[in-house]
C-alpha positions as CSV (number, residue, x, y, z in Angstrom):
1,M,43.0,95.0,76.3
2,I,45.9,96.5,78.0
3,L,46.9,100.1,76.1
4,T,50.0,102.4,77.2
5,Y,49.4,106.2,76.6
6,D,51.3,109.5,76.9
7,A,49.2,112.3,77.7
8,I,49.1,115.7,79.3
9,N,46.9,116.6,82.5
10,A,44.8,120.1,82.7
11,E,48.2,121.2,84.7
12,G,50.2,121.1,82.0
13,H,52.1,117.7,83.5
14,S,53.2,114.7,81.4
15,V,51.0,111.7,82.3
16,N,52.2,108.1,81.2
17,N,50.3,105.2,82.3
18,T,48.2,102.3,81.6
19,I,44.4,101.6,80.5
20,E,42.2,99.1,80.3
21,A,39.8,99.3,76.9
22,P,38.6,97.2,74.1
23,D,40.6,99.4,71.8
24,S,42.1,102.3,71.3
25,R,39.6,104.5,70.2
26,A,37.4,103.7,73.4
27,A,40.6,104.2,75.5
28,V,41.3,107.7,73.9
29,Q,37.5,108.5,74.8
30,E,37.9,107.4,78.1
31,L,41.3,109.4,78.7
32,R,39.4,112.6,77.4
33,R,36.5,112.0,80.2
34,Q,39.0,112.1,82.5
35,G,40.4,115.3,81.5
36,L,43.9,114.4,79.9
37,Y,45.2,115.1,76.3
38,V,46.1,112.1,75.0
39,T,49.0,112.4,72.5
40,R,50.3,108.6,72.6
41,V,47.9,105.2,72.7
42,S,49.9,101.9,71.8
43,E,49.0,98.1,73.0
44,E,51.3,96.8,75.7
45,L,53.5,94.3,75.1
46,D,52.3,90.7,75.4
47,R,52.8,89.9,79.3
48,R,54.1,86.3,78.3
49,G,56.7,87.7,75.7
50,S,58.0,90.3,78.4
51,R,57.8,87.4,80.5
52,A,60.0,84.9,77.7
53,A,62.4,88.0,76.9
54,G,62.9,88.6,80.8
55,S,63.5,84.7,81.6
56,R,67.2,84.8,81.8
57,S,68.8,84.7,85.4
58,S,68.8,88.2,87.1
59,K,72.4,87.8,87.5
60,A,73.2,88.1,83.5
61,L,70.7,90.7,83.3
62,R,72.8,94.2,84.5
63,L,72.8,97.6,83.7
64,P,76.2,99.4,83.1
65,L,77.2,102.6,84.7
66,K,76.6,105.0,81.8
67,T,73.3,103.3,81.1
68,L,72.7,103.0,85.0
69,V,73.4,107.1,85.3
70,L,70.9,108.0,82.5
71,F,68.0,105.9,84.2
72,T,68.5,107.1,87.6
73,R,68.1,110.7,85.6
74,Q,65.5,110.1,83.8
75,L,63.5,108.6,86.2
76,A,64.4,111.3,88.8
77,M,63.3,113.5,86.3
78,L,59.8,112.0,85.3
79,L,58.7,111.5,88.6
80,R,59.2,115.5,89.6
81,A,57.0,115.7,86.6
82,G,54.3,113.7,88.1
83,S,54.5,110.7,86.5
84,G,53.9,107.5,88.3
85,I,56.7,104.7,88.8
86,V,55.4,102.0,87.0
87,P,54.4,104.3,83.8
88,A,57.9,106.1,84.3
89,M,59.8,103.0,84.0
90,M,57.8,101.8,81.1
91,A,58.6,105.2,79.2
92,I,62.5,104.1,80.1
93,K,62.2,100.9,78.8
94,R,60.9,101.8,75.5
95,Q,64.3,103.9,75.1
96,M,66.5,100.5,75.9
97,K,68.0,100.0,72.7
98,K,69.5,96.4,73.8
99,A,67.1,93.0,74.9
100,G,69.2,92.4,78.2
101,Q,68.5,96.0,79.6
102,A,65.2,95.9,78.3
103,A,64.3,92.7,79.9
104,L,65.7,93.8,82.9
105,L,63.3,96.6,83.8
106,G,60.5,94.6,82.5
107,K,61.3,92.0,85.3
108,I,61.1,95.2,87.7
109,I,57.9,96.4,86.3
110,E,56.4,92.8,86.7
111,D,57.5,93.0,90.3
112,L,56.0,96.3,91.0
113,E,52.6,95.5,89.0
114,D,52.2,92.5,91.2
115,G,52.3,94.6,94.4
116,A,55.9,94.6,95.5
117,R,58.1,97.1,96.8
118,L,60.4,98.8,94.4
119,T,63.5,98.4,97.0
120,D,62.6,94.9,96.4
121,A,62.3,94.5,92.6
122,L,65.6,96.6,92.7
123,R,67.2,94.0,95.3
124,K,66.4,91.0,92.6
125,H,69.4,92.5,90.3
126,P,72.1,93.0,92.7
127,G,74.6,93.4,89.7
128,T,73.4,96.9,88.7
129,F,71.5,98.3,92.3
130,D,73.6,97.7,95.1
131,P,73.2,97.8,98.7
132,V,73.5,101.8,98.7
133,Y,71.4,101.9,96.0
134,C,68.5,100.3,97.4
135,A,69.0,101.8,100.9
136,I,68.6,105.1,99.3
137,I,65.5,104.0,97.7
138,S,64.2,102.5,101.0
139,A,64.4,105.4,103.0
140,G,62.8,107.5,100.0
141,E,59.8,104.8,99.9
142,A,59.2,105.0,103.6
143,S,59.7,108.8,103.9
144,G,57.6,109.6,100.7
145,T,60.3,111.4,99.3
146,L,61.4,108.7,96.5
147,T,61.4,111.7,94.0
148,E,64.2,113.5,96.1
149,M,66.1,110.4,96.6
150,F,66.3,109.3,93.1
151,E,67.6,113.0,92.5
152,R,70.5,112.2,95.1
153,L,71.3,108.8,93.4
154,A,71.9,110.4,89.9
155,S,74.4,112.4,91.7
156,V,76.0,109.9,93.4
157,V,76.1,107.5,90.7
158,G,77.0,110.7,88.1
159,K,80.1,111.7,90.0
160,R,81.2,108.1,90.1
161,R,80.7,107.6,86.7
162,A,82.8,110.8,85.6
163,L,85.6,109.8,88.4
164,R,85.8,106.6,86.6
165,N,85.9,108.4,83.2
166,K,89.0,110.6,84.5
167,V,90.9,107.8,85.6
168,V,90.0,105.9,82.3
169,G,90.8,109.0,80.2
170,A,94.4,109.7,82.2
171,L,95.3,106.4,81.4
172,A,95.1,106.6,77.9
173,Y,98.1,108.0,76.7
174,P,100.4,106.2,78.6
175,A,98.6,102.8,77.9
176,L,99.4,103.8,74.0
177,L,103.1,104.7,74.9
178,I,103.6,101.0,76.6
179,F,101.5,99.6,73.4
180,M,103.8,101.7,70.9
181,C,107.0,100.1,73.2
182,G,106.0,96.5,72.9
183,N,105.0,97.3,68.9
184,I,108.7,98.4,68.6
185,L,110.3,95.4,70.8
186,L,108.4,93.1,68.7
187,A,109.5,94.4,65.5
188,L,113.2,94.6,67.0
189,V,112.4,90.7,68.1
190,F,111.2,89.4,64.7
191,F,112.8,91.4,62.3
192,V,116.0,93.2,63.2
193,L,117.5,90.5,65.6
194,P,117.5,87.5,63.1
195,R,118.9,89.7,60.4
196,F,122.1,90.6,62.8
197,N,122.3,87.4,64.0
198,N,123.2,85.9,60.1
199,M,125.3,88.7,59.5
200,F,127.6,88.2,62.8
201,V,127.4,84.6,62.0
202,Q,128.8,85.4,58.7
203,L,131.1,87.6,59.7
204,G,132.1,85.2,62.5
205,V,132.2,88.6,64.8
206,D,132.6,87.8,68.5
207,T,129.6,89.8,70.6
208,P,129.3,91.0,73.7
209,A,127.1,89.0,76.4
210,T,124.3,91.7,76.2
211,T,124.4,91.0,72.4
212,K,124.3,87.2,73.1
213,L,121.8,87.4,75.1
214,L,119.4,89.5,72.8
215,L,120.1,87.1,69.7
216,S,119.0,84.2,72.1
217,I,116.1,86.1,73.1
218,G,115.3,86.7,69.5
219,D,116.2,82.9,68.4
220,L,113.8,81.6,70.8
221,V,110.8,83.5,69.7
222,A,111.5,83.2,66.0
223,G,111.6,79.6,66.3
224,Y,109.1,78.7,69.2
225,W,106.7,82.2,68.6
226,P,103.3,79.6,69.0
227,V,104.6,78.5,71.9
228,V,105.3,81.8,73.6
229,L,102.3,83.2,72.1
230,G,100.0,80.5,74.1
231,V,101.7,80.8,77.2
232,L,101.0,84.8,77.0
233,I,97.5,84.4,76.0
234,V,96.8,81.9,78.5
235,G,98.7,83.6,81.4
236,G,96.7,87.0,80.4
237,M,93.5,85.1,80.5
238,G,94.4,83.7,83.7
239,A,95.8,87.3,85.2
240,V,92.3,88.7,83.9
241,A,90.2,85.7,85.6
242,M,91.8,85.7,88.8
243,L,91.5,90.2,89.0
244,T,87.8,89.9,88.2
245,S,87.3,87.3,90.7
246,A,85.9,88.4,94.2
247,T,89.4,87.1,95.7
248,G,91.7,89.1,92.9
249,Q,89.7,92.4,93.5
250,Q,89.9,91.8,97.5
251,W,93.5,91.5,96.8
252,L,93.9,94.2,94.6
253,S,92.2,96.4,96.6
254,N,94.5,95.6,99.6
255,V,98.1,95.7,97.3
256,Q,97.2,99.0,95.8
257,I,97.0,101.3,98.8
258,R,100.8,99.8,99.5
259,I,102.2,101.0,96.3
260,P,104.6,104.1,97.2
261,V,102.8,107.2,95.3
262,I,99.9,105.5,93.9
263,G,98.7,104.0,97.3
264,P,98.0,107.8,99.0
265,I,96.1,108.3,95.4
266,R,93.9,105.3,95.9
267,S,93.5,105.5,99.8
268,R,92.4,109.0,99.0
269,L,89.7,107.6,96.0
270,I,87.9,104.8,98.6
271,Q,87.6,107.9,101.0
272,G,85.9,109.9,98.7
273,Q,83.6,107.4,97.5
274,V,82.8,106.2,101.0
275,F,82.2,109.1,102.8
276,R,80.0,110.7,100.1
277,T,78.0,107.2,100.2
278,M,77.5,108.0,103.9
279,G,76.8,111.5,103.8
280,T,73.7,110.3,101.2
281,L,72.7,107.8,103.2
282,L,72.8,109.8,106.6
283,E,71.1,112.7,104.8
284,S,68.8,110.4,103.5
285,G,67.3,109.6,106.8
286,V,69.5,106.0,107.2
287,G,70.6,105.7,110.5
288,V,74.2,105.8,111.6
289,L,75.1,102.1,112.4
290,D,73.2,101.0,109.0
291,A,75.0,103.4,107.2
292,L,78.4,102.3,108.6
293,E,77.4,98.6,107.8
294,L,76.7,99.6,104.2
295,V,79.2,101.8,103.7
296,R,81.4,98.7,104.9
297,K,80.5,96.7,102.3
298,S,80.5,98.9,99.7
299,T,84.4,98.6,99.6
300,R,86.8,95.6,99.3
301,N,90.0,96.9,100.8
302,N,90.3,95.5,104.3
303,R,91.9,98.2,105.9
304,F,88.8,100.3,105.4
305,Q,86.4,97.5,106.3
306,K,88.3,97.2,109.6
307,L,88.1,100.9,110.2
308,F,84.1,100.9,109.9
309,G,83.9,97.8,111.6
310,D,85.5,99.9,114.7
311,L,83.5,102.9,114.1
312,D,80.5,100.8,114.9
313,D,81.8,99.9,118.3
314,V,82.5,103.3,118.6
315,V,78.9,104.7,117.8
316,T,77.7,101.6,119.8
317,S,79.8,102.7,122.8
318,G,78.8,106.4,122.4
319,G,82.3,107.6,120.9
320,L,83.0,110.3,118.3
321,L,83.4,109.5,114.3
322,S,86.2,112.0,114.4
323,S,88.1,110.5,117.2
324,A,88.1,107.2,115.4
325,F,88.9,108.6,112.2
326,E,92.0,110.3,113.5
327,A,93.2,107.5,115.4
328,S,93.2,105.3,112.6
329,R,95.6,107.6,110.7
330,L,93.8,106.6,107.0
331,V,92.1,109.7,107.0
332,E,93.5,113.4,106.6
333,P,93.8,115.5,109.8
334,Y,91.8,118.2,107.9
335,T,89.1,115.7,106.9
336,C,88.4,114.7,110.6
337,Q,88.3,118.5,111.7
338,A,85.5,118.9,109.0
339,I,83.6,115.5,110.2
340,H,84.3,116.8,114.3
341,T,82.5,120.2,113.1
342,G,79.6,118.1,111.3
343,E,79.2,115.9,114.2
344,D,79.0,119.4,116.8
345,S,76.5,120.9,114.4
346,G,74.1,118.0,114.0
347,N,75.1,117.7,110.1
348,L,77.1,114.8,109.7
349,G,76.0,113.9,106.5
350,G,76.5,117.6,105.3
351,A,80.1,117.3,106.5
352,L,80.6,113.8,105.1
353,T,79.7,115.0,101.6
354,Y,81.8,118.3,101.9
355,C,84.8,115.8,103.0
356,A,84.0,114.1,99.6
357,E,83.9,117.4,97.5
358,M,87.2,117.9,98.9
359,L,88.6,114.4,98.1
360,D,87.5,114.7,94.7
361,E,89.2,117.9,94.0
362,T,92.2,116.9,95.4
363,N,92.4,113.6,93.7
364,S,91.6,115.2,90.1
365,E,95.1,117.4,90.6
366,L,97.1,114.2,92.4
367,I,95.8,111.9,89.1
368,N,96.7,114.7,86.5
369,A,100.1,115.4,88.4
370,L,100.7,111.5,88.3
371,M,99.7,111.1,84.9
372,R,102.1,114.7,84.0
373,L,104.7,112.3,85.4
374,M,104.3,109.1,84.0
375,E,104.5,110.1,80.6
376,P,108.1,111.3,80.4
377,V,109.1,108.5,82.8
378,I,107.4,106.2,80.4
379,L,109.2,107.7,77.2
380,I,112.7,107.9,78.8
381,G,112.2,104.1,79.6
382,M,111.5,103.6,75.9
383,G,114.5,105.2,75.1
384,L,116.5,103.4,77.4
385,V,115.1,99.8,76.1
386,V,115.3,101.1,72.4
387,G,119.0,102.5,72.6
388,G,119.6,99.5,74.7
389,V,119.1,97.2,72.3
390,A,120.8,99.4,69.9
391,V,123.7,99.5,71.1
392,S,124.0,96.1,72.0
393,L,123.6,95.5,68.3
394,F,125.4,98.2,66.6
395,L,128.5,97.8,69.5
396,P,130.0,94.3,67.6
397,L,130.4,96.1,64.2
398,F,132.1,99.3,65.6
399,D,134.8,96.6,67.4
400,L,134.4,94.9,63.7
401,T,135.2,98.0,62.2
402,S,137.9,99.3,64.6
403,A,140.2,95.8,63.5
404,I,139.7,96.2,60.1
405,R,141.9,99.4,60.7
């Protein structure tokens, strides 16, 4: 039978691997003869069961960004501790609580045990491991620096997750304000407007145009709310489906950088992402042309895709990247100067990574400033909407009171 074990070698390093033995006692004796102190021995999961669990389509198996960060960091740590790649994968797989995530790692382990390269095994799961991730791993395998590559990837993926969490956290309070405003409007439409409408009809009050419009909206929503709700649900599902499709994401990415105020921030966010990716690729030993092609595929924005296509032509003709960046007017002059310095010193990868760090700091400040500006704008908007509704409802009553006097 095949057994997995955890042990400590003579140098004090943790070792995780598999051994074939008649039973666990024989396995422990054999490992002791090899100079290992065994801490755990267990039977390996049945390969047929593992394949059954992993029989779902590779496209359906993926690791969310948080799990990918933990996976990359743990793998880097285990490799640094001296573990083999397959035992390290097995150790991480045992920690997975969700069957789909464990099945994905099971598929990778099976491919590795069948003799496949790690890069080829990862490329079968593009939903989790994008071309940039795989290119860095391929460079690590080719140069024998796989541990260092996983450490770099842990930093890159961790910063990507930190940026996403920062944006989501910054949007949480404005989203809460908008949600509260929506609930107030619903309460006005379903409960307040109908009562005022009945009162105006009984009193025979002549209402202004704005009040008539509000009352008509209230009657429409109250009388046909199932239809209105259905339209909203179908419209929302359609919008989500469109924006999550490849075409919708492409359109959204192109539109975002054209929006005033938000556009420059989105452009800098894209720059930070592509500069960090390209810097990591170059520092990992990937060629400039290959790095440009991978970076071009990592963004959906047409303007940046065209920029990196032009950069490919510039490098082929022997030109400078910094000049092409400056001519595009998408990149700030100080960033172009930093890239130019990196080209002159022969440290282009480090210069691009430095630019990404600078852009991250700038983006963080801009996002915080924008969120601080959005909060009062949303509150003012809520006040204007609710105040406008209140004035439209009470204005006929003021007119009626004045007529009675």
